[in-house]
C-alpha positions as a Markdown table, in Angstrom:
| # | Residue | x | y | z |
|---|---|---|---|---|
| 1 | Met | 46.8 | -60.2 | 8.9 |
| 2 | Cys | 50.3 | -61.3 | 9.0 |
| 3 | Gly | 52.2 | -61.1 | 12.4 |
| 4 | Gly | 55.6 | -62.0 | 10.6 |
| 5 | Tyr | 55.1 | -59.9 | 7.9 |
| 6 | Gln | 58.6 | -59.2 | 6.6 |
| 7 | Leu | 58.1 | -61.7 | 3.8 |
| 8 | Leu | 55.1 | -59.5 | 2.2 |
| 9 | Gly | 58.0 | -57.3 | 1.0 |
| 10 | Arg | 61.2 | -58.1 | -1.1 |
| 11 | Gly | 63.0 | -60.3 | 1.3 |
| 12 | Tyr | 64.4 | -60.6 | 4.7 |
| 13 | Glu | 68.1 | -60.3 | 4.8 |
| 14 | Val | 69.6 | -62.7 | 7.5 |
| 15 | Thr | 73.4 | -63.3 | 8.3 |
| 16 | Asp | 74.5 | -65.1 | 5.0 |
| 17 | Arg | 71.5 | -65.0 | 2.6 |
| 18 | Thr | 68.3 | -63.1 | 1.6 |
| 19 | Ile | 65.1 | -65.2 | 2.1 |
| 20 | Pro | 63.0 | -64.1 | -0.9 |
| 21 | Gly | 59.7 | -62.4 | 0.1 |
| 22 | Ile | 56.5 | -62.6 | -2.0 |
| 23 | Gly | 56.9 | -59.1 | -3.2 |
| 24 | Ile | 53.2 | -57.7 | -2.9 |
| 25 | Ala | 54.7 | -54.9 | -1.0 |
| 26 | Asp | 57.7 | -52.4 | -1.5 |
| 27 | Phe | 60.0 | -52.9 | 1.5 |
| 28 | Asp | 62.9 | -54.9 | 2.8 |
| 29 | Thr | 63.9 | -56.3 | 6.1 |
| 30 | Val | 67.2 | -57.0 | 7.5 |
| 31 | Arg | 68.3 | -58.9 | 10.7 |
| 32 | Ser | 70.0 | -56.7 | 12.9 |
| 33 | Ser | 73.0 | -58.3 | 14.6 |
| 34 | Gly | 72.6 | -55.5 | 17.4 |
| 35 | Glu | 70.0 | -55.4 | 20.2 |
| 36 | Arg | 66.5 | -57.0 | 19.8 |
| 37 | Leu | 63.6 | -54.5 | 19.8 |
| 38 | Val | 61.7 | -55.7 | 22.8 |
| 39 | Gly | 59.0 | -54.5 | 25.0 |
| 40 | Pro | 55.4 | -53.0 | 25.4 |
| 41 | Val | 54.5 | -51.0 | 22.4 |
| 42 | Ala | 51.5 | -48.6 | 21.4 |
| 43 | Ile | 50.8 | -47.2 | 18.1 |
| 44 | Arg | 48.3 | -44.6 | 16.7 |
| 45 | Thr | 46.5 | -45.7 | 13.5 |
| 46 | Asp | 44.2 | -44.0 | 11.1 |
| 47 | Leu | 41.6 | -46.7 | 11.9 |
| 48 | Gln | 38.3 | -45.3 | 13.6 |
| 49 | Gly | 37.4 | -47.0 | 17.0 |
| 50 | Pro | 36.7 | -46.3 | 20.5 |
| 51 | Thr | 40.3 | -45.8 | 21.4 |
| 52 | Asp | 41.0 | -43.3 | 18.7 |
| 53 | Gly | 42.9 | -45.7 | 16.9 |
| 54 | Leu | 45.4 | -46.7 | 19.7 |
| 55 | Leu | 46.7 | -50.2 | 19.0 |
| 56 | Val | 48.8 | -51.8 | 22.0 |
| 57 | Gly | 50.8 | -55.0 | 22.2 |
| 58 | Phe | 54.4 | -56.4 | 22.9 |
| 59 | Glu | 57.1 | -56.5 | 20.3 |
| 60 | Asn | 60.1 | -58.8 | 20.4 |
| 61 | His | 62.1 | -58.8 | 17.0 |
| 62 | Ala | 65.5 | -58.3 | 15.6 |
| 63 | Gly | 64.2 | -57.5 | 12.1 |
| 64 | Arg | 64.4 | -53.9 | 10.8 |
| 65 | Thr | 61.8 | -53.1 | 8.3 |
| 66 | Leu | 62.2 | -50.1 | 5.9 |
| 67 | Leu | 59.1 | -49.1 | 3.8 |
| 68 | Asp | 59.5 | -47.6 | 0.7 |
| 69 | Arg | 58.2 | -43.9 | 0.5 |
| 70 | Asn | 55.1 | -45.1 | -1.5 |
| 71 | Glu | 54.0 | -47.5 | 1.0 |
| 72 | Thr | 51.8 | -47.0 | 4.2 |
| 73 | Ala | 52.6 | -47.9 | 7.8 |
| 74 | Leu | 49.8 | -49.2 | 9.9 |
| 75 | Gly | 50.6 | -46.6 | 12.4 |
| 76 | Lys | 52.9 | -44.1 | 14.1 |
| 77 | Val | 54.8 | -45.4 | 17.2 |
| 78 | Val | 53.6 | -43.6 | 20.5 |
| 79 | Ser | 55.7 | -45.9 | 22.8 |
| 80 | Gly | 58.1 | -48.8 | 21.8 |
| 81 | His | 60.2 | -49.2 | 18.6 |
| 82 | Gly | 58.0 | -50.3 | 15.7 |
| 83 | Asn | 59.4 | -51.4 | 12.4 |
| 84 | Asn | 63.0 | -50.3 | 12.9 |
| 85 | Gly | 63.4 | -48.2 | 16.1 |
| 86 | Lys | 64.2 | -45.0 | 14.1 |
| 87 | Asp | 61.5 | -43.8 | 11.9 |
| 88 | Ser | 58.7 | -44.1 | 14.2 |
| 89 | Leu | 56.5 | -46.2 | 11.8 |
| 90 | Glu | 55.1 | -49.6 | 12.7 |
| 91 | Gly | 53.6 | -52.2 | 10.4 |
| 92 | Tyr | 52.2 | -52.1 | 6.8 |
| 93 | Cys | 48.6 | -51.2 | 5.8 |
| 94 | Asp | 47.4 | -51.5 | 2.3 |
| 95 | Gly | 43.5 | -51.6 | 2.5 |
| 96 | Asn | 42.6 | -54.9 | 4.3 |
| 97 | Leu | 46.1 | -56.1 | 4.1 |
| 98 | Ile | 47.9 | -55.5 | 7.5 |
| 99 | Gly | 51.3 | -56.6 | 8.9 |
| 100 | Thr | 52.7 | -55.8 | 12.1 |
| 101 | Tyr | 55.4 | -56.7 | 14.8 |
| 102 | Leu | 52.7 | -56.1 | 17.7 |
| 103 | His | 52.2 | -59.4 | 19.6 |
| 104 | Gly | 50.8 | -59.8 | 23.1 |
| 105 | Pro | 48.3 | -61.0 | 22.0 |
| 106 | Leu | 47.1 | -58.1 | 19.7 |
| 107 | Leu | 43.4 | -59.0 | 19.1 |
| 108 | Pro | 42.3 | -59.7 | 22.8 |
| 109 | Lys | 44.0 | -56.6 | 23.8 |
| 110 | Asn | 42.5 | -54.6 | 20.9 |
| 111 | Trp | 39.0 | -55.8 | 20.7 |
| 112 | Trp | 37.9 | -53.0 | 18.5 |
| 113 | Phe | 40.6 | -54.0 | 16.1 |
| 114 | Ala | 39.4 | -57.5 | 15.8 |
| 115 | Asp | 36.0 | -56.2 | 15.1 |
| 116 | Trp | 37.4 | -53.9 | 12.3 |
| 117 | Leu | 39.0 | -57.0 | 10.7 |
| 118 | Ile | 35.8 | -59.1 | 11.0 |
| 119 | Ala | 33.8 | -56.4 | 9.6 |
| 120 | Ala | 36.4 | -55.8 | 6.7 |
| 121 | Ala | 36.4 | -59.5 | 5.9 |
| 122 | Leu | 32.8 | -59.4 | 5.7 |
| 123 | Gly | 32.3 | -56.1 | 3.9 |
| 124 | Leu | 30.4 | -54.6 | 6.5 |
| 125 | Ser | 30.9 | -51.6 | 8.9 |
| 126 | Thr | 31.6 | -52.4 | 12.5 |
| 127 | Ala | 28.3 | -50.8 | 13.4 |
| 128 | Glu | 26.6 | -53.7 | 11.7 |
| 129 | Leu | 28.2 | -56.3 | 13.9 |
| 130 | Lys | 26.4 | -57.5 | 16.9 |
| 131 | Pro | 27.6 | -55.9 | 20.2 |
| 132 | Leu | 29.3 | -58.3 | 22.5 |
| 133 | Glu | 30.3 | -57.8 | 26.2 |
| 134 | Asp | 33.9 | -56.4 | 26.1 |
| 135 | Lys | 34.5 | -55.7 | 29.5 |
| 136 | Leu | 37.7 | -57.6 | 30.0 |
| 137 | Glu | 38.9 | -56.8 | 26.6 |
| 138 | Arg | 38.6 | -53.1 | 27.5 |
| 139 | Ser | 40.5 | -53.9 | 30.8 |
| 140 | Ala | 43.3 | -55.8 | 29.0 |
| 141 | His | 43.6 | -52.8 | 26.5 |
| 142 | Leu | 43.8 | -50.3 | 29.5 |
| 143 | Glu | 46.5 | -52.5 | 31.2 |
| 144 | Ala | 48.5 | -52.8 | 28.1 |
| 145 | Ala | 48.6 | -49.1 | 27.3 |
| 146 | Lys | 49.7 | -48.6 | 31.0 |
| 147 | Ala | 52.6 | -51.1 | 30.4 |
| 148 | Ala | 53.4 | -49.1 | 27.3 |
| 149 | Gly | 53.6 | -45.8 | 29.2 |
| 150 | Val | 50.2 | -44.4 | 27.6 |
């Protein structure tokens, strides 16, 4: 998973130059000279989990990422801005490669997503992981969802 995922694409255009990306995904990011996209965010993913795929977090970025048509977003914005504040898409997903603007911190507020990442890295299903007490993490998820208005 890559938090500053812009460089997975072709490049990140800043004021006077383009920082080359590693080019494993078909998208471009430009730095906006306008308002930063800041605040609580919630997205709906296709990933299975106890929150029906709802990921919550916080975003704070000036980048505007535009995925090519053949690329898949991590999810659809329920509340917040997402990749660019216009197309209702957030992040990037290709199999186990995931990038997102969600911070806040992402994994403690989305315990089921942390489990999904661990299981994917180990080649297991989440059902095969030993259950842990997650009362605090569930509470953090609910509070972050409230902050995002969900």
